C-alpha positions in Angstrom: -99.9 12.5 -60.1 -99.7 15.5 -57.5 -98.9 15.3 -53.9 -99.6 18.2 -51.4 -97.0 18.4 -49.3 -96.2 16.9 -45.9 -97.2 19.3 -42.7 -94.5 19.3 -40.1 -92.9 21.2 -37.6 -90.0 22.1 -35.0 -89.0 23.2 -31.7 -86.8 26.4 -31.1 -85.8 25.7 -27.7 -83.2 27.7 -25.9 -81.9 28.1 -22.7 -78.5 29.4 -21.0 -77.9 30.4 -24.6 -77.6 27.0 -26.2 -79.9 25.6 -28.5 -81.7 21.9 -28.0 -80.3 20.1 -31.3 -80.9 16.0 -31.4 -78.7 14.0 -34.4 -81.4 12.4 -37.1 -81.4 8.7 -36.7 -83.4 7.3 -40.1 -85.4 9.1 -42.9 -84.2 11.8 -44.5 -81.0 13.4 -42.9 -80.0 10.3 -41.7 -76.8 11.9 -39.4 -77.6 15.5 -40.0 -78.4 17.4 -36.7 -81.7 19.9 -36.8 -84.7 20.9 -34.1 -86.5 18.8 -32.5 -89.2 17.8 -34.7 -91.4 15.5 -37.2 -94.7 15.3 -39.0 -97.8 16.3 -37.6 -100.3 14.1 -37.6 -103.9 13.8 -38.4 -106.1 16.0 -35.8 -103.9 17.4 -34.3 -102.5 20.6 -33.5 -99.2 22.1 -34.8 -98.5 23.5 -31.2 -99.5 19.5 -29.6 -96.9 17.8 -32.1 -94.3 20.2 -31.3 -94.9 18.9 -27.8 -95.4 15.3 -28.6 -92.1 15.4 -31.1 -90.4 16.8 -28.2 -91.2 14.6 -25.9 -90.7 11.7 -28.8 -87.1 12.6 -29.1 -85.4 14.3 -25.8 -87.7 12.9 -23.0 -88.5 16.7 -22.5 -92.0 18.2 -21.4 -92.3 21.5 -23.4 -94.3 25.0 -23.3 -95.1 25.6 -26.7 -94.4 29.0 -28.1 -95.5 31.2 -31.4 -93.9 30.8 -34.3 -90.4 32.0 -35.0 -89.6 30.5 -38.8 -91.0 28.6 -41.8 -90.0 27.4 -44.7 -89.9 24.4 -47.2 -87.3 21.4 -47.9 -88.0 19.5 -50.9 -86.1 16.1 -52.3 -83.9 17.5 -55.3 -84.8 14.7 -57.4 -86.9 15.5 -60.5 -90.5 15.4 -59.6 -89.2 15.2 -55.8 -90.0 12.0 -53.9 -91.0 14.4 -50.7 -91.8 18.0 -49.5 -92.3 19.1 -46.2 -93.7 22.9 -45.1 -92.3 23.2 -41.9 -93.6 25.0 -39.0 -90.4 25.6 -35.7 -92.3 27.4 -32.6 -90.1 28.8 -29.9 -90.9 26.0 -26.5 -89.6 26.3 -22.8 -88.6 23.2 -21.1 -91.1 22.2 -18.5 -89.9 19.1 -17.0 -88.5 16.0 -18.4 -84.9 14.4 -18.7 -82.4 15.1 -21.9 -82.5 11.2 -23.4 -82.6 10.6 -27.1 -85.6 8.8 -28.0 -87.9 7.9 -31.2 -86.0 8.5 -34.4 -83.4 10.8 -32.7 -80.0 9.0 -31.7 -78.5 12.3 -29.8 -79.7 14.8 -28.6 -77.5 17.7 -27.3 -78.0 21.1 -25.6 -75.3 23.2 -28.1 -74.4 27.2 -28.4 -75.2 28.8 -31.4 -71.3 29.2 -32.2 -70.8 25.6 -32.1 -73.9 24.5 -33.7 -72.5 25.9 -36.8 -70.1 23.4 -37.1 -72.3 20.9 -36.7 -73.4 18.9 -39.7 -76.5 20.5 -39.7 -80.1 19.6 -42.0 -80.1 22.7 -44.7 -82.9 24.6 -43.1 -80.6 25.1 -40.4 -78.4 27.8 -41.5 -81.7 29.7 -41.8 -83.3 29.1 -38.5 -79.8 30.2 -37.0 -79.2 33.1 -38.5 -83.0 34.2 -37.4 -82.6 33.8 -34.1 -78.9 34.8 -33.4 
């Protein structure tokens, strides 16, 4: 039985030379660091999904800009159990207060150099290399 990839989004929020990262609290890559993001809901635009995910996971309100990265992350089982097609958007904080929430168990502003020492999801290295 063939199942389509799940659409996912992320927010690349950079301020004062630091990127906003969350540590995933559950699900795929629990314990790994990534940009805030998640699944797009039925009937929701990608940009609306980005804004919702950032608010849920970090408490921050963002203005969502243009896409900055796209790619896939696929479970390495044979056959794969899950497959996410991800688009990450630039975003700018316009309000809120940083506090981890929803499925993020931590949220931090991290310098791009320091981020490389974190336990990152597989797609994050490519993203950081493209925005550095």
